[in-house]
C-alpha positions as CSV (number, residue, x, y, z in Angstrom):
1,M,-7.8,14.6,31.1
2,I,-6.5,15.1,34.6
3,A,-3.0,15.1,33.4
4,M,-3.9,17.8,30.8
5,F,-5.7,19.9,33.5
6,T,-2.7,19.6,35.8
7,K,-0.4,20.6,33.0
8,V,-2.4,23.7,32.1
9,F,-3.3,24.7,35.6
10,S,-0.2,24.0,37.7
11,V,0.0,24.7,41.4
12,K,1.8,27.9,40.5
13,H,-1.0,29.1,38.3
14,I,-3.6,28.3,40.9
15,K,-1.8,30.2,43.5
16,E,-1.4,33.1,41.1
17,L,-5.1,33.0,40.3
18,L,-6.0,33.0,43.9
19,L,-3.7,35.9,44.7
20,L,-5.2,37.9,41.8
21,S,-8.7,37.1,43.0
22,L,-7.8,38.2,46.5
23,V,-6.4,41.6,45.3
24,L,-9.4,42.2,43.1
25,S,-12.0,41.2,45.7
26,L,-10.8,43.7,48.3
27,G,-11.6,46.6,46.0
28,L,-14.9,45.1,44.8
29,L,-16.1,44.7,48.5
30,C,-15.6,48.5,48.9
31,V,-17.7,49.3,45.9
32,Y,-20.3,46.6,46.1
33,T,-20.5,46.1,49.9
34,P,-22.5,43.1,51.1
35,D,-24.7,43.9,54.1
36,Y,-22.5,42.2,56.7
37,L,-20.7,44.0,59.5
38,P,-17.1,43.0,58.6
39,T,-17.5,44.2,55.0
40,R,-19.3,47.4,56.1
41,W,-16.5,48.2,58.6
42,G,-13.9,47.4,55.9
43,A,-15.6,49.6,53.4
44,N,-15.3,52.5,55.8
45,H,-11.6,52.4,55.2
46,A,-11.9,52.6,51.4
47,P,-9.5,55.5,51.1
48,Q,-6.8,53.6,53.1
49,I,-7.4,50.5,50.9
50,M,-7.1,52.8,47.8
51,F,-3.6,53.9,49.0
52,F,-2.8,50.3,49.9
53,Y,-3.4,49.4,46.2
54,F,-1.2,52.2,45.0
55,F,1.8,51.1,47.1
56,L,1.1,47.5,46.4
57,G,1.3,48.3,42.7
58,L,4.6,50.0,43.2
59,G,5.9,46.9,45.0
60,F,4.8,44.6,42.2
61,Y,6.3,47.0,39.7
62,A,9.7,46.8,41.5
63,L,9.4,42.9,41.5
64,N,8.6,43.0,37.7
65,R,5.2,41.4,38.1
66,P,3.2,43.2,35.3
67,R,-0.1,41.5,35.8
68,Y,-0.2,42.2,39.5
69,T,1.0,45.8,38.9
70,F,-1.7,46.4,36.3
71,L,-4.4,44.9,38.6
72,S,-3.3,46.9,41.7
73,F,-3.1,50.2,39.9
74,G,-6.4,49.5,38.2
75,C,-8.1,48.8,41.5
76,C,-6.6,52.0,42.9
77,A,-8.0,54.0,40.0
78,A,-11.4,52.4,40.2
79,L,-11.6,53.1,44.0
80,C,-10.5,56.7,43.4
81,L,-13.3,57.2,40.8
82,F,-15.8,55.6,43.1
83,L,-14.9,57.7,46.1
84,K,-14.8,60.9,44.0
85,E,-18.3,60.3,42.6
86,S,-19.7,59.2,46.0
87,T,-18.4,62.1,47.9
88,H,-18.5,65.3,45.9
89,G,-19.1,64.4,42.2
90,Q,-17.7,67.0,39.8
91,Q,-16.8,69.6,42.4
92,V,-13.0,69.9,42.5
93,A,-12.4,73.1,44.4
94,Y,-14.2,75.4,46.9
95,A,-15.9,78.5,45.5
96,I,-13.9,81.7,45.5
97,P,-15.3,84.1,48.2
98,S,-17.2,87.1,46.7
99,D,-19.1,90.1,48.1
100,Q,-22.0,87.9,49.2
101,P,-22.7,87.6,52.9
102,E,-21.0,84.6,54.6
103,L,-22.4,82.1,57.1
104,K,-19.9,80.1,59.1
105,V,-21.0,76.8,60.7
106,A,-19.0,74.7,63.2
107,H,-19.9,71.3,64.5
108,F,-18.4,69.5,67.5
109,N,-19.0,66.4,69.7
110,T,-18.2,66.9,73.4
111,A,-16.8,63.4,73.6
112,N,-13.9,64.4,71.3
113,F,-12.6,66.8,74.0
114,Y,-12.1,64.0,76.6
115,G,-14.0,66.0,79.3
116,D,-11.8,69.1,79.1
117,I,-14.5,71.8,79.4
118,D,-12.0,74.8,79.3
119,V,-10.4,73.6,76.1
120,M,-13.8,73.0,74.6
121,L,-15.1,76.5,75.4
122,E,-11.9,78.1,74.1
123,R,-12.1,76.1,70.8
124,L,-15.7,76.9,70.3
125,I,-15.2,80.6,70.8
126,N,-12.1,80.7,68.6
127,T,-14.0,79.3,65.6
128,D,-15.9,82.6,65.4
129,A,-18.7,80.6,63.8
130,D,-22.2,82.1,63.3
131,I,-23.8,78.8,64.2
132,L,-22.4,76.2,66.6
133,S,-23.6,72.6,66.6
134,I,-22.8,70.7,69.8
135,Q,-23.6,67.0,70.3
136,G,-23.0,64.5,73.0
137,L,-24.5,66.9,75.5
138,D,-24.9,65.8,79.2
139,P,-26.6,68.0,81.8
140,M,-23.3,69.3,83.3
141,T,-21.8,70.2,80.0
142,E,-25.1,72.0,79.1
143,I,-24.7,74.3,82.2
144,Y,-21.1,75.1,81.3
145,L,-22.0,76.0,77.7
146,Q,-24.9,78.2,78.7
147,E,-22.7,80.2,81.1
148,G,-19.5,80.2,79.1
149,L,-21.0,81.0,75.7
150,A,-23.9,83.3,76.7
151,E,-22.2,86.5,75.6
152,A,-20.8,85.2,72.2
153,Y,-23.9,83.1,71.4
154,P,-27.0,84.5,73.1
155,Y,-29.4,82.4,71.2
156,Q,-29.4,78.8,72.3
157,T,-31.4,75.6,72.1
158,L,-29.7,72.9,74.2
159,L,-31.2,69.4,74.8
160,S,-29.0,67.5,77.2
161,D,-29.3,63.8,77.9
162,L,-27.7,61.5,80.5
163,S,-26.9,58.9,77.8
164,F,-24.9,61.6,75.8
165,H,-27.4,61.7,73.0
166,G,-28.1,65.3,73.7
167,V,-27.8,67.9,70.9
168,G,-27.6,71.7,70.9
169,V,-27.4,74.7,68.6
170,L,-26.0,78.1,69.5
171,S,-26.2,81.1,67.3
172,K,-25.2,84.7,67.0
173,Y,-28.5,85.3,65.2
174,H,-32.0,84.9,66.6
175,F,-33.6,81.7,65.6
176,V,-36.8,79.7,66.3
177,A,-36.4,76.0,66.8
178,D,-38.6,72.9,66.9
179,T,-37.7,69.4,67.9
180,F,-38.6,66.2,66.2
181,Y,-37.6,62.7,67.4
182,Y,-36.7,59.6,65.7
183,E,-37.4,57.0,68.4
184,D,-35.6,58.5,71.4
185,L,-33.1,60.6,69.5
186,P,-33.8,64.4,69.2
187,N,-33.3,66.4,66.1
188,I,-33.3,70.2,66.2
189,F,-35.0,71.9,63.3
190,G,-34.5,75.6,63.2
191,Q,-35.1,78.8,61.2
192,L,-33.0,81.9,61.5
193,Q,-32.8,85.2,59.7
194,V,-29.4,86.4,58.6
195,Q,-28.8,89.8,57.3
196,G,-28.5,89.6,53.5
197,Y,-29.8,86.0,53.6
198,G,-33.3,86.1,54.7
199,D,-34.7,82.8,56.1
200,V,-32.1,80.0,56.5
201,Y,-33.2,76.6,57.8
202,F,-31.0,74.0,59.6
203,V,-31.4,70.6,61.1
204,S,-29.0,69.1,63.7
205,S,-29.1,65.4,64.0
206,H,-27.2,62.7,65.9
207,T,-27.5,59.1,64.8
208,M,-26.4,56.1,66.7
209,P,-23.0,54.4,66.0
210,P,-23.7,51.3,63.9
211,L,-22.5,48.3,65.8
212,T,-24.9,45.8,64.4
213,K,-26.8,45.2,61.1
214,T,-29.9,46.5,62.8
215,D,-28.1,49.7,63.7
216,Y,-27.4,50.4,60.0
217,L,-31.1,49.9,59.2
218,R,-32.0,52.2,62.1
219,N,-29.7,54.9,60.8
220,Q,-31.2,54.5,57.3
221,A,-34.7,55.1,58.8
222,H,-33.4,58.0,60.9
223,L,-32.0,59.7,57.8
224,Q,-35.4,59.1,56.0
225,S,-37.1,60.8,58.9
226,I,-34.8,63.8,58.5
227,T,-35.5,63.8,54.7
228,E,-39.3,63.9,55.3
229,N,-38.8,67.0,57.6
230,C,-36.6,68.8,55.1
231,K,-37.6,68.0,51.5
232,Q,-40.7,70.3,51.4
233,L,-38.7,73.5,52.2
234,G,-37.4,74.7,48.8
235,A,-35.3,77.2,50.9
236,P,-31.7,77.6,52.0
237,L,-30.9,74.5,54.2
238,L,-28.0,73.3,56.3
239,A,-28.0,69.8,57.8
240,F,-25.2,68.9,60.2
241,G,-24.3,66.4,62.9
242,D,-22.6,63.1,63.7
243,Y,-24.2,60.7,61.3
244,H,-21.7,57.9,62.1
245,L,-21.6,57.0,58.4
246,V,-18.9,57.8,55.8
247,P,-19.8,59.9,52.8
248,W,-19.5,56.9,50.4
249,S,-21.9,54.7,52.4
250,P,-25.1,53.8,50.7
251,E,-27.1,55.5,53.4
252,I,-25.5,58.9,53.0
253,R,-25.6,58.6,49.2
254,T,-29.3,57.9,49.3
255,F,-29.9,60.7,51.8
256,R,-28.1,63.2,49.6
257,A,-29.9,62.1,46.5
258,N,-33.3,62.4,48.2
259,T,-32.6,65.8,49.7
260,A,-30.5,67.3,46.9
261,L,-27.9,68.3,49.5
262,N,-24.2,68.8,48.8
263,D,-21.3,67.6,51.0
264,S,-19.0,70.4,52.3
265,R,-16.1,67.9,52.4
266,I,-14.3,67.8,49.1
267,G,-12.4,64.6,48.7
268,F,-12.1,61.8,51.2
269,T,-8.9,62.6,53.1
270,P,-9.6,65.1,55.9
271,S,-7.6,68.3,55.7
272,F,-7.0,70.4,58.8
273,I,-6.9,74.2,59.2
274,D,-3.1,74.1,59.4
275,G,-2.9,72.4,56.0
276,S,-1.9,68.9,57.4
277,I,-3.7,65.7,56.3
278,N,-4.7,62.7,58.3
279,F,-4.9,59.5,56.2
280,L,-6.3,57.5,59.0
281,D,-9.3,59.6,59.9
282,I,-12.7,58.2,59.0
283,P,-15.1,61.1,58.2
284,E,-18.4,60.4,60.0
285,D,-19.5,64.0,60.9
286,H,-20.9,66.2,58.2
287,I,-22.2,69.6,57.1
288,F,-24.5,69.3,54.1
289,Y,-25.9,72.3,52.3
290,S,-28.6,73.0,49.7
291,N,-27.8,74.4,46.2
292,H,-28.9,77.9,47.5
293,F,-25.3,78.1,48.9
294,E,-21.7,77.8,47.7
295,C,-19.2,76.4,50.1
296,T,-16.1,78.5,50.2
297,S,-14.1,76.6,52.9
298,F,-14.2,73.4,54.9
299,S,-11.7,72.1,57.5
300,V,-11.3,69.7,60.4
301,M,-10.5,70.9,63.8
302,K,-8.0,69.2,66.1
303,T,-6.0,69.6,69.3
304,L,-2.7,68.2,70.5
305,E,-4.6,65.6,72.5
306,A,-7.3,64.7,69.9
307,P,-6.7,64.3,66.2
308,H,-10.3,65.2,65.4
309,I,-12.6,67.4,67.5
310,G,-15.0,68.9,64.9
311,I,-15.5,70.4,61.5
312,V,-16.0,74.0,60.3
313,G,-17.5,75.2,57.0
314,T,-18.1,78.6,55.4
315,F,-21.0,79.3,53.0
316,E,-22.1,82.0,50.7
317,L,-25.7,82.5,49.5
318,K,-25.8,82.4,45.7
319,S,-27.1,85.5,44.1
320,E,-30.6,85.4,42.7
321,E,-29.2,85.7,39.2
322,T,-26.9,82.7,39.8
323,Q,-29.7,80.6,41.3
324,L,-31.9,81.3,38.2
325,T,-29.3,80.6,35.6
326,D,-27.5,77.7,37.4
327,A,-28.7,74.7,35.5
328,S,-27.6,72.4,38.3
329,F,-29.8,74.1,40.9
330,P,-32.5,71.4,41.6
331,T,-35.1,73.4,43.5
332,S,-37.8,71.1,42.4
333,R,-36.1,68.1,44.2
334,L,-36.4,69.9,47.5
335,A,-39.9,71.1,46.9
336,Q,-41.4,67.7,45.9
């Protein structure tokens, strides 16, 4: 019996089976991620693992190893479909701008500027955004922003914090804001009136970087707190900030499902304003929008010193006719 087993399953076959299992398990861990820190951190790099499978398949093809080639390309395709459905679903392109009024939103974290206040002020002004979201605010940066952006953005709500958990929203349009807290983390909930739009709501939030399993649970509860403050609106809504979670994470997917919000980021590889692509960037800052809007553009901002300093998105309000006839417009999900 042992001799027969040894004949059928030789050392070569066992090694081959182990290698096939290893190749397959890497992709499975990205889709069905166990709640352990190493696997969670690894799943954050799912796009890079997808490209790894692609090039691995090319290598096996060159070595004339058909089973490995098929498995590698199959895992690449499966991860591609998973990332597509987890990030933007069926949306394949940004909407074509029309004659509807536009609303431009830019989000930045001060830590990405490495303390260079002058560069930060220049970048913020050059975006020409209608709404600026700033996070990582400390008291000194708050003073610089108040003085340097007072003319371009006269309407401001800035909540600085010595531990760099501060958040702020600056706008060209008048808005009223309230603050709600999850534990010690502030969230700015605002309402502004834009010509041609009427009332537009926004929420700016900054979750903690997940360094432990408890942090992931905390971020999940934080997102649930944001959901509770937003889901009764049934009105145009933008949610932005540093969530420290990738779009395909279970926490973000649940948050989007519960709020019926769309992701401004199409795809999972960040594209910059100049058209370049960064395959190594992990997208953890977001601008989500309700189905009252159409996103016409989205890009990542960078400097020579920093490969990622923030994100910018442009939105158009759908016409009333489009809202009424668009079968995918789930107003009831926001109004529950």
